C-alpha positions, 0 to 999 in steps of 0.5 A: 574454571569449571561449573560446579554442576560438571563435578557432580556424579558418584564422585561428587565433591563433598564441599566444606565451608572454609574457616576463613568464611564470613560466619554471617553469610557474607564472603563464603568460600567452600572447597572440597577436600574429597577431591584432593584425596581422590584427584589431587585438585582443590576445587573452590567456589562461592557457597552462595552460588553452589551451581556457579563456577568452581576454581580448580587449584593444585594443592600447592596453590591452595596452600599458598592461598590459605597461607596468604589468608592467614597472613592477611588475617593476623 
């Protein structure tokens, strides 16, 4: 985990709210696809705490997490 503020700067991530997030502001997860393209890593954070910690995943781990979310939602 890293603090989201350490990812700031000229190549700061462009955060995107996950489609699996609660649309009513409850459980909200954001990820930064720009970091996947630029650095080969997937930062994930709680959108309610933008300056808080970000979990850094490999693209493979992110794909597994998304697959688990899809299977659980079904």
